[in-house]
LUMTIPA-469168 format. One record per residue (C-alpha): x, y negated, z; residue in one letter. Coordinates in steps of 0.001 Angstrom, whole numbers, plus 524288, in hexadecimal, padded with zeros to 5 digits. Example, Ala and Ser with C-alpha at 12.3 -4.5 7.8 and 13.67 -1.06 7.14 Angstrom:
REM LUMTIPA-469168
8300C8119481E78a
835668042481BE4s
END
This chain:
REM LUMTIPA-469168
800008000080000x
805777F2C17FC44x
805EF7E6CE804F2x
7FAE07E0A67FD4Cx
7F2A27ECEC7FEF3x
7F53D7ECC680D7Ex
7F0FC7DEA780E0Ax
7E47B7E0558064Ex
7DF297ED4A80B15x
7DD1E7F2CB818B9x
7E4327FF8C81AD8x
7DE7980D2B81B80x
7DF2180DA182A3Dx
7D8BE8006D82D10x
7CC95802A8835AFx
7BF5C7FDE883122x
7BECE7F38283BCDx
7CBBC7EE1F83707x
7C6D27EE3682916x
7BB217E62282D76x
7C4537DC80833E3x
7CC9F7DC3182797x
7C0D87D94181F1Fx
7BDC97CDA4827F1x
7CBD57C902828BCx
7CF0D7CB0881A63x
7C49C7C6CB810ADx
7C6EC7CBBD8030Dx
7C79C7BF207FB43x
7CDD27B1C47FBB4x
7C5737A5F47F8C3x
7C6A379FCB7EB78x
7C8B5791457E977x
7BA9678FE47E55Ax
7B5AB796B77F199x
7BDF278DFC7FA47x
7B941781D67F34Cx
7AB02786237F416x
7ABFE7892D802A1x
7B2E277C428055Dx
7A86F7745D7FE59x
79D9B77C19804E3x
7A2D377AB5812D5x
7A51976C1C81157x
797AC76A8C80B42x
79173771A3816BBx
7991E7697D8207Dx
795BA75C9D819DBx
78774760C9818F1x
78770763B28276Ex
78C94755F5829FCx
7819C75017821CFx
7772C7585682871x
77CAB75572835EBx
77C86746D383374x
76E857474582E80x
769B474B8783BEEx
76F0D73F6D842ABx
76367737F684837x
765CD7295684A2Fx
75E0B71EA18509Bx
75A61712348496Fx
766B470BE884EC9x
76F16716F184964x
771A771DD485654x
772EA72CA485557x
767C47335585C76x
7696A741798587Cx
7721B749F884FEEx
76D24757C7851A2x
76D36760EF845EBx
7637176C3E8471Fx
7699B7793984AA4x
764FF7804183E66x
76BE77765E835B3x
7786E777AF83D81x
777997866E83CB0x
77556785E082E02x
7817B77D8F82B78x
78996785B7834C3x
7852E7922C82DF9x
7889778CDB82085x
7967F789C7824CAx
798047967382C64x
792DF79F598219Dx
79B15798CA8170Bx
7A7817996981F2Dx
7A50A7A7238242Ex
7A2957AC6B8167Ax
7AF6B7A6DB8118Dx
7B67D7AB9181DC4x
7B1D77B98A81C0Cx
7B35F7BA9480D52x
7BFBC7B2FD80A2Ex
7CDB97B39580EE6x
7D0007A50180FF9x
7CBA17A3E081E12x
7D5BD79A4B822C2x
7D295791B681714x
7C4637922081BB5x
7C89078EC882992x
7D04378304824BEx
7C52D77E6481C17x
7BA9C780BA8264Cx
7C1B47784C83036x
7C06376C7682748x
7B1E176DB782463x
7ADB5767688311Bx
7A3B87694783BCAx
79970773E683C3Fx
78BBB772A1841E5x
78B2B7758385069x
7854F782D385345x
780ED784F386168x
7869E792A6862BAx
7938E78F1385C32x
79844782CD86332x
7A673785E586000x
7A4047859F85143x
7A3B07771584E58x
7ABE8776CB84207x
7AE1377F05835F0x
7BB7F7829A83B12x
7B5C6787DA847C1x
7AD5E791AC8408Dx
7B8847961F837D5x
7C24D796F48430Ax
7B9107A055849F0x
7B7FA7A8B283D9Fx
7C6B37A8D083B8Cx
7C94C7AC28849C9x
7BFFE7B7BD848DDx
7C7C87BCCC83D3Dx
7D47F7BB5B844DCx
7CE897C28C8506Fx
7CA5E7CDC184798x
7D8357CEB084286x
7DDCF7CF1385045x
7D41A7D9768548Dx
7D64A7E1FE84896x
7E5137E12884783x
7EA6B7DBEC85472x
7F5A57D40584EA7x
802327D40C8568Dx
806FD7C69585293x
807D27BD2E85DD2x
801E27AFAE85CF3x
80B487A43385E9Bx
80C2379D2086B95x
803C379167867A3x
7F86B79A53863DFx
7F9537A1B4870B9x
7F94F794B9877FFx
7ECA9790F48712Cx
7E6B979E0787516x
7EACE79B5B8832Ax
7E42778E1988248x
7D76B794F387E8Ax
7D8CD79DE288A61x
7D9D9791E189328x
7CDC378C1888C7Fx
7C63F7989188F8Bx
7CAB9797D389DAFx
7C6BA7897C89E3Dx
7B90B78CB489977x
7B769797A58A355x
7BD287904D8AEECx
7B4CD784398ACC2x
7A85E78BF58AAFAx
7AAD7793258B7BBx
7AD7A7863D8BE73x
7A23477E198B91Fx
7990C7872C8B17Dx
796C177D278A6EAx
78FCF7844E89BDFx
79334779C7891EBx
7A19677AE28957Dx
7A0E7789A5893C8x
79A827884A88655x
7A50377EC388206x
7AF9F787D7886FFx
7AA45793CD88016x
7A88D78C2E87368x
7B671786EB87489x
7BC197946B87710x
7B48A79AE986C08x
7BA2E791EB861B5x
7C7D278F76866CEx
7C9F779DE48696Bx
7C7887A00885AEDx
7D13179534857D1x
7DB3679B74860E2x
7D9757A881859FCx
7DC317A21F84CDEx
7E81679AE68520Dx
7ED5F7A795857AEx
7EA687AED584B0Ex
7F0017A593840F3x
7FC387A295848EAx
7FFE27B0EC84A48x
7FD487B63383CB0x
80B287B57D8376Bx
80CE37B1698295Ax
7FE417B1B98274Cx
7FD4F7A4EE82EBBx
801D479DBC82282x
7F5E17A2DB81B71x
7EDC779D5B82694x
7F47D7904282465x
7F1EF7917A815D0x
7E365793D6817BDx
7E14A7894B821F1x
7E8DB77F2B81A24x
7E0FD7825B80DFFx
7D3FC7817C81527x
7D74D774E681C5Bx
7DBB276E9280FAAx
7CF1B7726F808D9x
7C76F76CC581436x
7CF367601C81435x
7CC3E75E2C805D5x
7BDEC7613280861x
7BD48756E581304x
7C42B74D65809F2x
7B9B774F5E7FF84x
7AEBD74D1380957x
7B570740A180E09x
7B68573B2080052x
7A81473DBD7FDFEx
7A3AD7389A80B47x
7AC2072C5A80BF9x
7A2CF723978041Fx
797E1726FC80DA4x
79F3B72044818B5x
79D9F7136681158x
790427159B80B41x
788A071A0881734x
785A17104B82227x
78D0C7115D82EECx
7870471A4883927x
78AE271ECF846A7x
78C2972D35849D8x
79405739A18481Cx
78D7173DB983B68x
78C4C7321D83246x
78E30731AE82375x
7870273EA4821B1x
78E767449A82CF6x
79BCA741D682703x
79F6F7363D82FA0x
7A056731DC83DBFx
79AD67240D83D93x
7A26A71F348317Ex
7AE4D727E78339Cx
7AF317335782A45x
7AF11740EC8308Fx
7AA72749B382569x
7A6157571E82A55x
7AF37756C88362Bx
7AAA7754018442Ex
7AFF074621843D6x
7B8DD73C8483CC3x
7C48F73F9384580x
7C38D74E1A84274x
7C33B74B1B833F6x
7CE26740F883460x
7D73E74A2B83BA7x
7D3D7754FD83215x
7D7B474CB18265Cx
7E4E574A1C82CC2x
7E79A757C08321Bx
7E4E475E1D82511x
7EE6C7559D81D58x
7FA3375E8182019x
7F18D76A2681CE7x
7EE207647380F9Cx
7FC917622180CFCx
7FF417704B81054x
7F3FC7748A8079Bx
7F9AF76CB87FC43x
806FA773527FE27x
8018B781177FD48x
8020B7863B7EF7Cx
803E077DA87E387x
7F60B779C47E012x
7F5CF76BFC7DA3Ex
7E73876A707DCF8x
7E97A76D7C7EB57x
7F45D7636D7EBBDx
7EC05758ED7E567x
7E05875B867EE37x
7E93575B507FA1Ax
7EEDC74E287F62Dx
7E139748807F494x
7DE3374C688028Cx
7EB0274728807FBx
7E8C8739F980174x
7DAD6739278068Ax
7DDDF73E0181452x
7E1DE7309E819E2x
7D55472A94814BFx
7CD42735AE81A48x
7D380733A582795x
7D057725158272Fx
7C23A7280082369x
7C07E7304D82FB8x
7C515724FF83836x
7CD1072DFA84103x
7D80C7268F847C5x
7DEC47331484C03x
7DED57385C83E23x
7E50972BE6838DCx
7F01372C8E842C6x
7F25D73B098405Cx
7F2CF738D9831AAx
7FE2072F728338Ex
8050C739FB83B4Ax
8028D7442A830C1x
8082E73B7982618x
81446738BA82E3Bx
815C374748830CBx
8158E74A0682236x
821F7741ED82122x
8293774B2482A53x
829FB755D081FFBx
82F99753B68127Bx
8254B75CD580CDEx
81A197540C8112Dx
820E9746CE81061x
81CA67444580269x
80EA0747C8805F5x
80EBE73DB4810E0x
8139D73327807A8x
808BF735FE7FDF6x
7FE46735A98088Cx
803897293D80ECFx
7FDA071F038055Ex
7EFED72477806F4x
7F1A1724DA815B5x
7F673716CC81652x
7EB13711F380E0Ax
7E0CF71949815F5x
7E6787152382300x
7E8217070281ECEx
7D9C87068181B5Ex
7D3B370DB4826BFx
7DDB77109683162x
7D7797072783B1Cx
7C96570AEA83814x
7C1CE7169183D40x
7B772713B083301x
7BBE6714C6824EBx
7B02F70D1E81F8Ax
7B3B4702328290Cx
7C1BD7025282421x
7BD44700B981603x
7B3BE6F5DD81971x
7BE346EEDF82154x
7C7366EFAD81595x
7BC9E6E93F80D7Dx
7BBA06DDF681728x
7B0916E2368202Bx
7B3736DB8482D28x
7A9F46E419834B6x
7B0D46F05582FDEx
7BE136EA68832F0x
7B9BA6E8F18411Ax
7B8F46F7C6841F7x
7C7B86F909840C8x
7CE267003984C2Ax
7DB2D6F97284A3Ex
7E0C76F73B857B8x
7D7EA701E585D1Cx
7DCCB70D528550Ax
7E2337149F860D0x
7D74A710DB86A11x
7D22171CE187147x
7C9767161587B1Bx
7BDCC71D83875B6x
7C34672A2C87B40x
7CAC77255988720x
7BF09727C888FD3x
7BE24735D188B2Ax
7CC99737E588DC1x
7CB9C731F389B56x
7C00373A8889EFEx
7C7AC7468089AB6x
7D36B7425A8A2DCx
7CA8E740318AE8Ex
7C56374E098ACE2x
7D2DF7542E8AD71x
7D59A758F48BB42x
7E3EC7551A8BA79x
7E1897475C8B547x
7D45E7431C8BA68x
7C979746948C3BBx
7C849752AF8CBE3x
7C26F75D648C37Bx
7B7177600A8CCB5x
7B290751E28CAEBx
7B41B753228BC32x
7AC2C75FA48BC81x
7A15A758DA8C3E6x
7A0EA74E1F8B994x
7A1ED7573C8ADDBx
797AE760D48B266x
78DBB757A88B84Ex
7805175DA48B65Cx
77AFF7511F8B08Ax
7853D751E88A5BEx
785DA760968A3B1x
77972767D58A741x
77FAB775298A502x
78919773358B04Bx
78801775B48BED0x
79346775C78C86Bx
79540784108CC1Ex
79A767889F8D931x
7A7A178C018D325x
7AB2177DF08D033x
7A725779AA8DDD2x
7ADD8784368E596x
7BB11782AB8DF03x
7C470778C48E4D0x
7C59C76C338DCE9x
7D42E76EA58DB97x
7D17D77B878D4B0x
7C7EB7750C8CB6Ax
7D25176B0C8C80Ax
7DBE4776058C50Dx
7D21577D878BCB6x
7CDE0771A48B4D3x
7DBFA76D808B346x
7DFF777AC38ADF9x
7D3D277E488A60Ex
7CCB0771898A355x
7BDD1770808A312x
7BADE77AF5898EAx
7BEF877D9988AD8x
7B7D377549880E3x
7B13676BCD88A46x
7B95475FD9886C6x
7B4A57569E87C40x
7A608756BE87F08x
7A3157491C88438x
794FC74BF0887FBx
798837584188F8Bx
79E51750F989B09x
7AB8475748898BBx
7B6FB74E6E89540x
7B8C874B73886CCx
7C6CA7466A885F6x
7C7A0744588772Cx
7D56B74A00876E4x
7D9D27581A8764Bx
7E3A9757F988174x
7D9CA7534E88B86x
7CF4A75BCB8856Ax
7D7E1767C988770x
7D9987644B895CAx
7CAE67628989751x
7C7BD76F3889028x
7D23377896894E9x
7DA6A7716289EF5x
7E910770BE8A00Fx
7EACD77EFC89C26x
7E31277DAD88F89x
7E8AD7704B88C66x
7F6B5774D888DE1x
7F4947811D885BEx
7ED5E77A1D87ABDx
7F78376F3E87A17x
802407798F87A23x
7FBA177FFA86E76x
7FB0877312866FCx
8093376F9F869DCx
80EB477D4A867B2x
807D177E7385A94x
80CB3771088564Ax
81ABA773E785A61x
81AAC780F98536Dx
815E077AAD846F1x
81F8976F7584830x
82B737783A84A18x
827DD7810583EC2x
824B1775DC835B2x
832BB77102836B8x
838E977E7F83572x
8417177EFE82950x
840BE78DD4828F4x
831E478E6582875x
82C9978DE681A6Fx
81F5E789DC81FD1x
8249B77DDB826EDx
81D0C773FA81EB3x
8107477BC482078x
8127077BE082F2Cx
815B276D5782EF0x
80906769BE82815x
8013F7729A8312Ex
807D876BAF83CA1x
803CF75E698373Dx
7F5BE762E1835AEx
7F5BE7688E8436Bx
7FC1D75C59848F5x
7F296753398423Bx
7E6D475AC084738x
7ECA875BCF854E2x
7EE2274D1185674x
7DF6074C9B8581Fx
7E16D7533E8654Dx
7E6717465686A85x
7DA1A73E8A867CFx
7CFAC748FD865CAx
7CC947572586911x
7CD6475E1B85BD6x
7CCBA76C1A860BEx
7BF1276E0585B01x
7C2977681384DC9x
7C1D77734384420x
7CD4376FA983B6Ax
7D5B076D0C84773x
7D43F77B5884B58x
7D7D977F8E83D8Cx
7E3F6776D983DD5x
7E7D977DC784A72x
7E66E78AD184373x
7EE60785B9837F6x
7F93C780DE840EDx
7F93A78DA484882x
7FA9D7957C83C07x
805F878CFE8377Bx
80CB778DC8844BDx
80A6479C2384789x
812FD7A7F384515x
820F27A7948406Cx
825D679FBA834ACx
8211B7A60C82820x
82A027AA3F81D26x
821707A4A88127Fx
81D58796C981070x
80F79791D28104Fx
810DF78DFC80213x
8152279B977FE26x
8099B7A18F80524x
800187981A7FEDEx
8055379ADF7F143x
8026B7A9447F33Ex
7F40F7A57C7F39Cx
7F1567ADF07FF85x
7E46D7AA6D80611x
7E4E67A5C38140Dx
7DB747ADA881C45x
7DA7C7B51A828DAx
7DD747C2098222Dx
7E9F87BDC381B51x
7EE757B6E982789x
7F1B97C3E482D74x
7F7B77C906820D5x
7FACE7D77281EEFx
7FAC87D98982DA9x
7EBF37D9A582D01x
7EC8D7E6CA82612x
7F8F57EC8D82B8Fx
7F4447EA468396Ex
7E87C7F2CB83698x
7EFF97FD0182EAEx
7FBFD7FF068371Cx
7F5488044C84333x
7ED2B80F2C83C99x
7F8F28135683476x
80159814428409Ex
7F72A81C69847A8x
7F6A08263483C7Ex
805658276083C5Bx
80517829CF84AFCx
7FB9F8351384913x
8053583B9E83FE9x
END
């Protein structure tokens, strides 16, 4: 039997249960270009339609104040089902699963389904599917490869989050806190499984990178097309207040497309720039190169349209980082004129229509400039202070915080159980210091829990010092591993790792001013960075692998080992009998 036969066909001794797993892990066909294009158009059409429908249910008073924005459950279920069925069909029938994961993370928000609170984004749904496939592989073949240290640290962080949820429920018996903790653990456990899987799959990790880069690039171009079509609406339609204006594609007059908000979208446009560069480098397709350059020239304008201050600052950092490598220096020079023009026009405006009107001489629009207030964070200083006050080491005693957080007038599901009363206050301080107030509780302003608006404090609120230290160690370890390898002269994939590092770094900056852990594409960037940083340096370059035209999917990720792991054990047992 040849190597190709071994790769394409399960052996004679493979059990039927393993064959079932193989059929799930290894679909027969790769998707054609037409199928990818059709699915991309369809998913973005569904997402944009959901935005339009969602905005049509906004009920306003005569003065324009929002009174209600509740979409009936059956409509939400219908849109969710359309996305789920389309994605699931492609996932089961085609090999390009990591391409689908990359694309799905760019499509945007999904309708909220009561029984699936952890599925808020297209990426969430696809991460769960991909993690199930990885689990099936582990169960069927029990791979012996050890995950790198950064992936094991992230798994340890999830263990602390589980302990935080359990400890706080035993202390306070807050049902809402328990629901948030279970929802948090359900999704982020799936993310941890994927990080562990892609970082420990040897040379197959470069096929993971290939698929994710391809899918993210397709999604970036899709979002670019929507922006070009929607931009005139920002000027044509009258100004309105609310989260879903301009047919659900804007927040007030700041463009947000199908994403949760303008900041999410602005950071996406920046974080995906290195990915598009990497996508252009793979293969020698002139159409891909031209399309990529169109996106890179439009990206600064797209960032300005969102009005995100953080994204504008990070884009400057990305351009400067391109100059650090000779391979990307020319790209930075070609992007620079477009960036200068876009930033000159709208750098000091959160509203792009206001920037254009101010340029045309409108004095009222000119008054909306934030020049001199660009770095003003007074709107979130109160949230940060309340979070600091809730930390046992920095603020009030935790028993007083608990009394304020769980007051029956503010949270009807809570009553102070005997356990919280009988424990010494010193012990409560220790427990809340180590484990926080429960995984997933931070960030909900109306819940009574602190909403610090920054990841570091949010980690301390959610999972305490233990969880905060482990999660920060994961971020730093992953970044250092990527940085060291990207400057290794002996690694043929150094430029690939460098661009993945830039994408990861750009997305991670949002942790300083926001809490991006639930952003779908942010999770996919973590998976991409983990795949690039995992394993040992490969012998082949990313370009060589791309030119082979091998599809990037969960089956190929594990290469020939997928079959040999199932074949070797039965063969050995038969030899032992003889």
